[in-house]
ROKE-374876 format. One record per residue (C-alpha): residue in three letters; x, y, z. Coordinates in nm, 3 decimals, padded with zeros to 5 digits. Example, Ala and Ser with C-alpha at 12.3 -4.5 7.8 and 13.67 -1.06 7.14 Angstrom:
<pts>
("ALA"; (01.230; -00.450; 00.780)),
("SER"; (01.367; -00.106; 00.714)),
</pts>
This chain:
<pts>
("MET"; (09.254; 10.180; 15.640)),
("ALA"; (09.440; 10.338; 15.350)),
("PHE"; (09.760; 10.161; 15.451)),
("LEU"; (09.590; 09.820; 15.460)),
("SER"; (09.438; 09.876; 15.118)),
("ALA"; (09.779; 09.968; 14.980)),
("PHE"; (09.926; 09.659; 15.147)),
("SER"; (09.665; 09.439; 14.983)),
("ALA"; (09.739; 09.595; 14.646)),
("CYS"; (10.110; 09.541; 14.703)),
("LEU"; (10.053; 09.171; 14.761)),
("GLN"; (09.875; 09.143; 14.429)),
("ALA"; (10.144; 09.347; 14.251)),
("GLN"; (10.418; 09.111; 14.371)),
("GLU"; (10.315; 08.848; 14.120)),
("ALA"; (10.636; 08.790; 13.922)),
("SER"; (10.750; 08.525; 13.680)),
("PRO"; (11.063; 08.363; 13.823)),
("THR"; (11.211; 08.046; 13.680)),
("LEU"; (11.034; 07.745; 13.830)),
("ILE"; (11.247; 07.444; 13.920)),
("SER"; (11.140; 07.104; 14.044)),
("LEU"; (11.319; 06.897; 14.305)),
("GLU"; (11.482; 06.695; 14.029)),
("ASP"; (11.606; 07.014; 13.862)),
("ALA"; (11.750; 07.139; 14.190)),
("LEU"; (11.933; 06.809; 14.247)),
("ARG"; (12.070; 06.802; 13.892)),
("ILE"; (12.201; 07.159; 13.922)),
("ALA"; (12.353; 07.093; 14.263)),
("LEU"; (12.534; 06.781; 14.141)),
("SER"; (12.719; 06.995; 13.889)),
("GLU"; (12.753; 07.326; 14.074)),
("ASN"; (12.778; 07.244; 14.444)),
("VAL"; (13.119; 07.338; 14.589)),
("SER"; (13.150; 07.035; 14.817)),
("VAL"; (13.092; 06.806; 14.521)),
("LYS"; (13.361; 06.983; 14.319)),
("VAL"; (13.605; 06.960; 14.612)),
("ALA"; (13.532; 06.589; 14.648)),
("ASP"; (13.604; 06.533; 14.279)),
("LYS"; (13.932; 06.721; 14.316)),
("GLU"; (14.020; 06.496; 14.609)),
("ILE"; (13.970; 06.190; 14.388)),
("GLU"; (14.199; 06.344; 14.128)),
("ARG"; (14.461; 06.418; 14.395)),
("ALA"; (14.447; 06.059; 14.523)),
("GLU"; (14.491; 05.927; 14.169)),
("TYR"; (14.806; 06.132; 14.121)),
("ALA"; (14.933; 06.020; 14.462)),
("ARG"; (14.886; 05.658; 14.359)),
("LYS"; (15.074; 05.718; 14.033)),
("GLY"; (15.353; 05.872; 14.236)),
("THR"; (15.372; 05.558; 14.448)),
("TYR"; (15.390; 05.335; 14.140)),
("ALA"; (15.683; 05.545; 14.019)),
("SER"; (15.890; 05.404; 14.306)),
("LEU"; (15.905; 05.071; 14.118)),
("PHE"; (16.090; 05.229; 13.825)),
("PRO"; (16.455; 05.336; 13.816)),
("GLN"; (16.521; 05.673; 13.971)),
("VAL"; (16.757; 05.844; 13.726)),
("ASP"; (16.938; 06.164; 13.822)),
("ALA"; (17.194; 06.381; 13.647)),
("THR"; (17.457; 06.540; 13.868)),
("GLY"; (17.718; 06.808; 13.826)),
("SER"; (17.950; 06.979; 14.070)),
("PHE"; (18.242; 07.218; 14.097)),
("GLN"; (18.484; 07.241; 14.388)),
("ARG"; (18.745; 07.509; 14.454)),
("THR"; (19.016; 07.398; 14.691)),
("ILE"; (19.098; 07.646; 14.964)),
("LYS"; (19.373; 07.445; 15.137)),
("LYS"; (19.523; 07.138; 14.974)),
("GLN"; (19.573; 06.813; 15.156)),
("VAL"; (19.930; 06.726; 15.264)),
("MET"; (20.074; 06.380; 15.216)),
("TYR"; (20.366; 06.247; 15.428)),
("MET"; (20.591; 05.949; 15.341)),
("ASP"; (20.762; 05.738; 15.610)),
("PHE"; (21.101; 05.670; 15.440)),
("ASP"; (21.447; 05.841; 15.443)),
("MET"; (21.569; 05.976; 15.109)),
("SER"; (21.934; 05.936; 15.226)),
("ALA"; (21.893; 05.558; 15.211)),
("PHE"; (21.921; 05.582; 14.835)),
("SER"; (22.240; 05.798; 14.839)),
("GLY"; (22.490; 05.510; 14.800)),
("MET"; (22.316; 05.352; 14.509)),
("GLY"; (22.397; 05.604; 14.242)),
("GLY"; (22.650; 05.836; 14.391)),
("GLU"; (22.628; 06.100; 14.658)),
("GLY"; (22.324; 06.309; 14.628)),
("GLU"; (22.194; 06.104; 14.339)),
("ILE"; (21.839; 05.973; 14.319)),
("PRO"; (21.777; 05.627; 14.176)),
("GLY"; (21.737; 05.648; 13.806)),
("GLU"; (21.988; 05.936; 13.768)),
("GLY"; (22.328; 05.811; 13.647)),
("THR"; (22.654; 06.000; 13.605)),
("GLU"; (22.613; 05.965; 13.233)),
("GLY"; (22.311; 06.198; 13.243)),
("ALA"; (22.048; 05.924; 13.248)),
("ALA"; (21.682; 06.034; 13.234)),
("ALA"; (21.525; 06.151; 13.550)),
("ALA"; (21.280; 05.931; 13.732)),
("ASP"; (20.910; 05.963; 13.648)),
("ILE"; (20.829; 06.106; 13.989)),
("PRO"; (20.725; 06.467; 13.919)),
("ALA"; (20.898; 06.736; 14.109)),
("PRO"; (20.675; 06.922; 14.348)),
("GLU"; (20.564; 07.268; 14.247)),
("SER"; (20.719; 07.570; 14.399)),
("GLY"; (20.586; 07.609; 14.747)),
("SER"; (20.406; 07.275; 14.737)),
("SER"; (20.598; 07.116; 15.025)),
("SER"; (20.480; 07.180; 15.377)),
("GLY"; (20.683; 07.078; 15.676)),
("GLY"; (20.829; 06.772; 15.510)),
("GLY"; (20.501; 06.673; 15.343)),
("ILE"; (20.376; 06.705; 14.988)),
("GLU"; (20.056; 06.892; 14.899)),
("VAL"; (19.837; 06.686; 14.668)),
("GLY"; (19.544; 06.764; 14.440)),
("ARG"; (19.463; 07.063; 14.223)),
("TRP"; (19.276; 07.384; 14.285)),
("ASN"; (18.969; 07.316; 14.065)),
("THR"; (18.764; 06.996; 14.045)),
("PHE"; (18.482; 06.948; 13.795)),
("SER"; (18.254; 06.643; 13.782)),
("GLY"; (17.936; 06.545; 13.602)),
("GLY"; (17.744; 06.228; 13.535)),
("ILE"; (17.429; 06.025; 13.563)),
("SER"; (17.314; 05.775; 13.824)),
("ALA"; (17.023; 05.533; 13.859)),
("VAL"; (16.879; 05.330; 14.147)),
("MET"; (16.604; 05.071; 14.118)),
("PRO"; (16.446; 04.858; 14.392)),
("LEU"; (16.444; 04.487; 14.312)),
("VAL"; (16.305; 04.334; 14.630)),
("ASN"; (16.115; 04.560; 14.870)),
("ALA"; (15.805; 04.405; 15.028)),
("GLN"; (15.727; 04.717; 15.229)),
("LEU"; (15.719; 04.927; 14.912)),
("TRP"; (15.485; 04.681; 14.739)),
("LYS"; (15.242; 04.689; 15.030)),
("GLY"; (15.256; 05.070; 15.031)),
("ILE"; (15.146; 05.070; 14.668)),
("GLN"; (14.846; 04.856; 14.759)),
("ILE"; (14.755; 05.100; 15.036)),
("SER"; (14.774; 05.392; 14.792)),
("GLY"; (14.517; 05.216; 14.574)),
("GLN"; (14.285; 05.191; 14.874)),
("GLU"; (14.335; 05.564; 14.932)),
("VAL"; (14.184; 05.626; 14.589)),
("GLU"; (13.894; 05.396; 14.673)),
("LEU"; (13.841; 05.586; 14.998)),
("ALA"; (13.845; 05.920; 14.814)),
("VAL"; (13.579; 05.791; 14.574)),
("GLU"; (13.360; 05.681; 14.864)),
("LYS"; (13.408; 06.018; 15.036)),
("ALA"; (13.299; 06.189; 14.714)),
("ARG"; (12.988; 05.969; 14.714)),
("SER"; (12.926; 06.067; 15.075)),
("SER"; (12.952; 06.435; 14.981)),
("ARG"; (12.695; 06.385; 14.709)),
("ILE"; (12.457; 06.203; 14.944)),
("ASP"; (12.493; 06.480; 15.203)),
("MET"; (12.437; 06.741; 14.935)),
("VAL"; (12.123; 06.565; 14.809)),
("THR"; (11.983; 06.558; 15.164)),
("GLN"; (12.061; 06.927; 15.209)),
("VAL"; (11.896; 07.017; 14.878)),
("LYS"; (11.585; 06.819; 14.968)),
("GLU"; (11.559; 06.982; 15.311)),
("ALA"; (11.608; 07.329; 15.161)),
("PHE"; (11.352; 07.256; 14.888)),
("TYR"; (11.095; 07.136; 15.141)),
("SER"; (11.169; 07.442; 15.357)),
("VAL"; (11.076; 07.668; 15.066)),
("LEU"; (10.753; 07.476; 15.013)),
("LEU"; (10.671; 07.501; 15.383)),
("ALA"; (10.744; 07.874; 15.389)),
("LYS"; (10.529; 07.929; 15.079)),
("GLU"; (10.246; 07.728; 15.232)),
("ALA"; (10.264; 07.938; 15.548)),
("LEU"; (10.262; 08.252; 15.334)),
("ASN"; (09.950; 08.133; 15.151)),
("VAL"; (09.779; 08.059; 15.482)),
("TYR"; (09.861; 08.398; 15.629)),
("LYS"; (09.758; 08.573; 15.306)),
("GLU"; (09.424; 08.397; 15.325)),
("VAL"; (09.394; 08.500; 15.689)),
("PHE"; (09.462; 08.859; 15.585)),
("ASP"; (09.210; 08.841; 15.301)),
("ASN"; (08.947; 08.697; 15.537)),
("ALA"; (09.025; 08.965; 15.794)),
("MET"; (08.984; 09.235; 15.528)),
("ALA"; (08.655; 09.085; 15.413)),
("ASN"; (08.530; 09.058; 15.770)),
("TYR"; (08.634; 09.415; 15.840)),
("ALA"; (08.445; 09.535; 15.532)),
("GLN"; (08.137; 09.341; 15.642)),
("THR"; (08.167; 09.473; 15.997)),
("GLU"; (08.209; 09.827; 15.870)),
("LYS"; (07.886; 09.796; 15.668)),
("ARG"; (07.702; 09.661; 15.969)),
("HIS"; (07.846; 09.936; 16.185)),
("ASN"; (07.731; 10.201; 15.939)),
("ALA"; (07.388; 10.040; 15.952)),
("GLN"; (07.408; 10.051; 16.333)),
("LYS"; (07.396; 09.671; 16.351)),
("ALA"; (07.749; 09.632; 16.490)),
("SER"; (07.904; 09.801; 16.789)),
("ASP"; (08.218; 10.009; 16.797)),
("LEU"; (08.386; 09.722; 16.984)),
("GLU"; (08.321; 09.480; 16.700)),
("LEU"; (08.452; 09.728; 16.445)),
("THR"; (08.766; 09.783; 16.653)),
("ARG"; (08.822; 09.408; 16.691)),
("ALA"; (08.776; 09.355; 16.317)),
("LYS"; (09.029; 09.626; 16.247)),
("ALA"; (09.270; 09.476; 16.503)),
("SER"; (09.240; 09.137; 16.332)),
("VAL"; (09.348; 09.295; 16.004)),
("SER"; (09.639; 09.475; 16.170)),
("ASN"; (09.749; 09.156; 16.345)),
("ALA"; (09.748; 08.964; 16.015)),
("VAL"; (09.993; 09.202; 15.846)),
("PRO"; (10.310; 09.111; 16.048)),
("ASN"; (10.244; 08.742; 15.990)),
("VAL"; (10.239; 08.801; 15.614)),
("TYR"; (10.562; 09.001; 15.629)),
("ASN"; (10.732; 08.731; 15.839)),
("ALA"; (10.612; 08.461; 15.602)),
("GLU"; (10.745; 08.653; 15.302)),
("SER"; (11.081; 08.692; 15.474)),
("SER"; (11.086; 08.319; 15.548)),
("VAL"; (11.028; 08.241; 15.181)),
("ILE"; (11.314; 08.470; 15.076)),
("LEU"; (11.553; 08.320; 15.331)),
("ALA"; (11.454; 07.965; 15.236)),
("LEU"; (11.517; 08.041; 14.868)),
("TRP"; (11.858; 08.187; 14.952)),
("GLN"; (11.944; 07.871; 15.143)),
("LEU"; (11.830; 07.655; 14.852)),
("LYS"; (12.037; 07.856; 14.603)),
("ALA"; (12.341; 07.842; 14.832)),
("VAL"; (12.317; 07.463; 14.859)),
("MET"; (12.266; 07.433; 14.484)),
("GLY"; (12.577; 07.645; 14.426)),
("VAL"; (12.409; 07.910; 14.208)),
("ASP"; (12.407; 08.289; 14.229)),
("LEU"; (12.198; 08.418; 14.518)),
("ASP"; (12.053; 08.688; 14.292)),
("MET"; (11.914; 08.431; 14.047)),
("ASP"; (11.537; 08.467; 14.022)),
("ILE"; (11.404; 08.115; 14.082)),
("ASP"; (11.109; 07.958; 14.256)),
("VAL"; (11.017; 07.601; 14.342)),
("ALA"; (10.744; 07.416; 14.159)),
("GLY"; (10.467; 07.222; 14.328)),
("SER"; (10.341; 07.232; 14.684)),
("LEU"; (10.359; 07.024; 14.999)),
("GLU"; (10.015; 06.885; 14.919)),
("ASP"; (10.170; 06.702; 14.623)),
("TYR"; (10.399; 06.516; 14.864)),
("GLY"; (10.118; 06.460; 15.110)),
("LYS"; (09.947; 06.235; 14.859)),
("SER"; (10.238; 05.989; 14.873)),
("MET"; (10.300; 05.980; 15.247)),
("LEU"; (10.312; 05.601; 15.260)),
("TYR"; (10.598; 05.401; 15.405)),
("ASP"; (10.614; 05.055; 15.558)),
("VAL"; (10.767; 05.135; 15.895)),
("ASN"; (10.778; 04.763; 15.977)),
("GLU"; (11.070; 04.719; 15.736)),
("ALA"; (11.323; 04.840; 15.994)),
("SER"; (11.457; 04.488; 16.044)),
("SER"; (11.522; 04.449; 15.669)),
("MET"; (11.710; 04.778; 15.636)),
("ASP"; (12.081; 04.714; 15.630)),
("LEU"; (12.381; 04.944; 15.616)),
("ASP"; (12.549; 04.785; 15.315)),
("TYR"; (12.530; 05.110; 15.120)),
("ASN"; (12.585; 05.348; 15.409)),
("SER"; (12.877; 05.569; 15.312)),
("THR"; (13.017; 05.600; 15.665)),
("MET"; (13.029; 05.223; 15.711)),
("ARG"; (13.182; 05.174; 15.367)),
("GLN"; (13.452; 05.430; 15.448)),
("LEU"; (13.526; 05.254; 15.779)),
("ALA"; (13.548; 04.922; 15.595)),
("ILE"; (13.801; 05.065; 15.351)),
("GLN"; (13.999; 05.219; 15.637)),
("ALA"; (13.997; 04.879; 15.814)),
("GLU"; (14.151; 04.719; 15.505)),
("GLU"; (14.407; 04.998; 15.491)),
("LEU"; (14.505; 04.947; 15.854)),
("ALA"; (14.529; 04.569; 15.806)),
("ASN"; (14.766; 04.628; 15.517)),
("ASN"; (14.952; 04.885; 15.725)),
("VAL"; (15.012; 04.619; 15.991)),
("LYS"; (15.154; 04.390; 15.723)),
("MET"; (15.368; 04.673; 15.589)),
("GLN"; (15.517; 04.729; 15.936)),
("LYS"; (15.595; 04.357; 15.954)),
("TYR"; (15.767; 04.376; 15.616)),
("ALA"; (16.002; 04.638; 15.763)),
("PHE"; (16.189; 04.343; 15.925)),
("LEU"; (16.263; 04.189; 15.581)),
("PRO"; (16.579; 04.255; 15.376)),
("THR"; (16.565; 04.478; 15.070)),
("LEU"; (16.763; 04.456; 14.748)),
("ALA"; (16.834; 04.740; 14.505)),
("ALA"; (17.036; 04.780; 14.188)),
("SER"; (17.245; 05.090; 14.118)),
("PHE"; (17.438; 05.235; 13.826)),
("SER"; (17.660; 05.541; 13.789)),
("TYR"; (17.858; 05.696; 13.506)),
("SER"; (18.055; 06.017; 13.557)),
("PHE"; (18.342; 06.233; 13.422)),
("ASN"; (18.593; 06.415; 13.639)),
("ALA"; (18.855; 06.680; 13.568)),
("MET"; (19.109; 06.840; 13.805)),
("THR"; (19.296; 07.153; 13.699)),
("ASN"; (19.464; 07.462; 13.834)),
("ASP"; (19.316; 07.699; 13.573)),
("PHE"; (18.997; 07.763; 13.376)),
("LYS"; (19.118; 07.662; 13.027)),
("PHE"; (18.825; 07.432; 12.957)),
("SER"; (18.948; 07.332; 12.611)),
("GLU"; (19.261; 07.178; 12.763)),
("TYR"; (19.086; 06.977; 13.036)),
("ARG"; (19.143; 06.604; 13.055)),
("TRP"; (18.814; 06.438; 13.149)),
("THR"; (18.844; 06.102; 13.319)),
("PRO"; (18.542; 05.868; 13.303)),
("TYR"; (18.428; 05.662; 13.598)),
("SER"; (18.137; 05.414; 13.608)),
("PHE"; (18.003; 05.122; 13.806)),
("VAL"; (17.703; 04.891; 13.849)),
("GLY"; (17.612; 04.718; 14.171)),
("LEU"; (17.364; 04.551; 14.399)),
("SER"; (17.280; 04.678; 14.744)),
("LEU"; (17.143; 04.437; 15.005)),
("SER"; (17.007; 04.589; 15.325)),
("ILE"; (16.931; 04.358; 15.618)),
("PRO"; (16.757; 04.521; 15.916)),
("ILE"; (16.930; 04.424; 16.240)),
("PHE"; (16.873; 04.687; 16.509)),
("SER"; (16.685; 05.016; 16.509)),
("GLY"; (16.639; 05.082; 16.878)),
("GLY"; (16.298; 04.914; 16.880)),
("LYS"; (16.146; 05.154; 16.628)),
("ARG"; (16.012; 04.885; 16.396)),
("SER"; (15.853; 04.693; 16.683)),
("SER"; (15.693; 05.009; 16.819)),
("ASP"; (15.555; 05.101; 16.477)),
("LEU"; (15.406; 04.752; 16.444)),
("ARG"; (15.237; 04.771; 16.784)),
("ALA"; (15.103; 05.121; 16.707)),
("ALA"; (14.953; 04.996; 16.378)),
("ARG"; (14.782; 04.707; 16.556)),
("ILE"; (14.635; 04.937; 16.821)),
("GLN"; (14.508; 05.172; 16.551)),
("ALA"; (14.334; 04.880; 16.380)),
("GLU"; (14.173; 04.778; 16.711)),
("GLU"; (14.052; 05.135; 16.767)),
("LEU"; (13.888; 05.139; 16.426)),
("ASN"; (13.707; 04.810; 16.498)),
("LEU"; (13.562; 04.964; 16.815)),
("GLN"; (13.463; 05.275; 16.622)),
("ARG"; (13.292; 05.066; 16.353)),
("ALA"; (13.083; 04.881; 16.611)),
("ASP"; (12.976; 05.204; 16.781)),
("THR"; (12.901; 05.378; 16.449)),
("GLU"; (12.688; 05.086; 16.333)),
("ARG"; (12.493; 05.097; 16.659)),
("GLN"; (12.431; 05.472; 16.628)),
("LEU"; (12.322; 05.441; 16.266)),
("LYS"; (12.071; 05.168; 16.351)),
("ILE"; (11.932; 05.392; 16.624)),
("GLY"; (11.903; 05.669; 16.365)),
("ILE"; (11.708; 05.439; 16.131)),
("ARG"; (11.461; 05.356; 16.406)),
("GLN"; (11.426; 05.722; 16.504)),
("TYR"; (11.351; 05.836; 16.150)),
("LEU"; (11.106; 05.550; 16.095)),
("ASN"; (10.932; 05.639; 16.420)),
("THR"; (10.918; 06.005; 16.314)),
("MET"; (10.772; 05.911; 15.977)),
("GLU"; (10.508; 05.690; 16.139)),
("THR"; (10.415; 05.968; 16.382)),
("LYS"; (10.392; 06.227; 16.105)),
("MET"; (10.170; 06.001; 15.894)),
("LYS"; (09.929; 05.979; 16.185)),
("SER"; (09.960; 06.353; 16.249)),
("PHE"; (09.890; 06.424; 15.882)),
("ALA"; (09.574; 06.213; 15.886)),
("ALA"; (09.450; 06.379; 16.205)),
("ALA"; (09.541; 06.730; 16.084)),
("SER"; (09.368; 06.671; 15.749)),
("ASP"; (09.046; 06.580; 15.929)),
("ALA"; (09.093; 06.884; 16.153)),
("VAL"; (09.123; 07.109; 15.846)),
("GLU"; (08.790; 06.989; 15.710)),
("THR"; (08.623; 07.036; 16.047)),
("ALA"; (08.783; 07.378; 16.104)),
("ARG"; (08.685; 07.497; 15.757)),
("LYS"; (08.323; 07.397; 15.815)),
("ALA"; (08.333; 07.569; 16.154)),
("TYR"; (08.471; 07.886; 15.997)),
("ASP"; (08.208; 07.888; 15.722)),
("ILE"; (07.933; 07.845; 15.980)),
("ALA"; (08.080; 08.115; 16.202)),
("GLN"; (08.112; 08.354; 15.909)),
("LYS"; (07.754; 08.300; 15.794)),
("SER"; (07.631; 08.335; 16.150)),
("TYR"; (07.825; 08.658; 16.189)),
("ASN"; (07.689; 08.797; 15.867)),
("VAL"; (07.334; 08.749; 15.992)),
("GLY"; (07.422; 08.877; 16.337)),
("ARG"; (07.391; 08.548; 16.526)),
("SER"; (07.757; 08.539; 16.638)),
("THR"; (08.024; 08.787; 16.733)),
("ILE"; (08.354; 08.881; 16.573)),
("THR"; (08.527; 08.694; 16.856)),
("ASP"; (08.361; 08.368; 16.750)),
("LEU"; (08.468; 08.433; 16.392)),
("ASN"; (08.828; 08.504; 16.496)),
("ASP"; (08.838; 08.185; 16.703)),
("ALA"; (08.718; 07.985; 16.404)),
("GLN"; (08.979; 08.153; 16.184)),
("LEU"; (09.253; 08.069; 16.436)),
("GLY"; (09.149; 07.705; 16.445)),
("LEU"; (09.153; 07.683; 16.066)),
("THR"; (09.495; 07.850; 16.048)),
("GLN"; (09.647; 07.617; 16.305)),
("SER"; (09.509; 07.303; 16.142)),
("ARG"; (09.634; 07.406; 15.796)),
("LEU"; (09.980; 07.482; 15.931)),
("ALA"; (09.976; 07.148; 16.117)),
("VAL"; (09.912; 06.964; 15.790)),
("SER"; (10.201; 07.141; 15.618)),
("GLN"; (10.432; 07.081; 15.914)),
("ALA"; (10.345; 06.709; 15.921)),
("ILE"; (10.426; 06.672; 15.550)),
("TYR"; (10.751; 06.868; 15.590)),
("ASP"; (10.867; 06.665; 15.891)),
("PHE"; (10.783; 06.339; 15.712)),
("GLU"; (10.978; 06.432; 15.399)),
("VAL"; (11.280; 06.555; 15.599)),
("ALA"; (11.285; 06.233; 15.803)),
("LYS"; (11.252; 06.034; 15.481)),
("ALA"; (11.544; 06.223; 15.323)),
("ASN"; (11.764; 06.159; 15.627)),
("LEU"; (11.666; 05.792; 15.628)),
("GLU"; (11.769; 05.763; 15.264)),
("LYS"; (12.095; 05.933; 15.359)),
("ILE"; (12.168; 05.672; 15.627)),
("LEU"; (12.075; 05.382; 15.399)),
("GLY"; (12.273; 05.525; 15.109)),
("ARG"; (11.986; 05.431; 14.879)),
("ASP"; (11.641; 05.553; 14.787)),
("VAL"; (11.319; 05.408; 14.926)),
("SER"; (11.287; 05.174; 14.628)),
("GLY"; (11.591; 04.986; 14.756)),
("GLN"; (11.830; 05.103; 14.488)),
("PRO"; (12.175; 05.223; 14.603)),
("VAL"; (12.257; 05.585; 14.534)),
("PHE"; (12.570; 05.621; 14.321)),
("TRP"; (12.687; 05.901; 14.095)),
("LYS"; (12.959; 05.909; 13.837)),
</pts>
């Protein structure tokens, strides 16, 4: 039994001093470190910026422009008149405005060398520069105004989704915390079973040495000790895994040395809940229903926005620009010509191939789908409330029965142990009593755990704690 003695010593040597945290501490840490909470907060920030971007559509959109064009082939202009018609007016071969006395030539510039093409005149210059500023501002646009209202509801929806993430996270932290307590309780039970098995083995060994116990009893006592060891190892592993899960949900380093404070017995003292209050439990603070309500408002506004697509829109515009056309790149000699205008633009929808009507019908169908989804979701949530209340009621009864069973099993084990010590019972009777005590203690812990998990999920559905206060976080 050298290995078993070393194992027992190892259990005692494992006493460490990790940082103890309560359920409230775990929730407070998770609210600041949990990844899903951080992502939800970022989503709110994104929705806020998206709303600001929508409001920007109400202001003038001002743009500066600049361009350069290099002509590859000039345009050709043709004139439908005969130059010979003017020959008799000022002498043969004379152009109007040119007298025999050497009058000044007409103001029509002579075409450049090679500028004529097949009887036409090439126009324009090789380089064109332009630059300016323009602005457009909507004056009347009902569809845009409704879109801004919808963007505000998107922010509201993001806030509610963030609240939902926090509620889900709180439920996960509670379940993980209770799992650690359950695993620790199981470890304590199996350690006690091991200690009892070691004590019984020592007693049996003394009796065997005194020839008051058979080899069979000694072998069974030793087997009981050996069978208790794997249960302790498994329980220890369960505690480690449960702590990892708790730390992962909290959003802290998995190598952080922490432990949970308290025990399941502390929660067993407050296992009271009026299960007859199911009819008074509403879904006013349920996050899923609140999200669906916001989405219903969005879709109603979306239907109106599609209707507004049939209305005219009015916008104001302004432009101021400079242009220069040259054949070279002597910028200092450019002649810049300004050009500007202000105006109003009225757009009246007439025909779009049925697109606006189709969009309106699609928006209405989407709103009808959401109404059906809301009704079904509400029905499922009410079923969930009843299920969790029924589970809590069952576990309260199980806890009461298991608590009585623990007292009875402990008395039975004490009697069996005393009887075995005086030789009036066998090791088999003692093992049976130990098994009954172990099962009843685990049943108590399991009843408390199931009750608290059902309670946490009920609070999640209600969106409030059991005191009736809604759960909100800033």
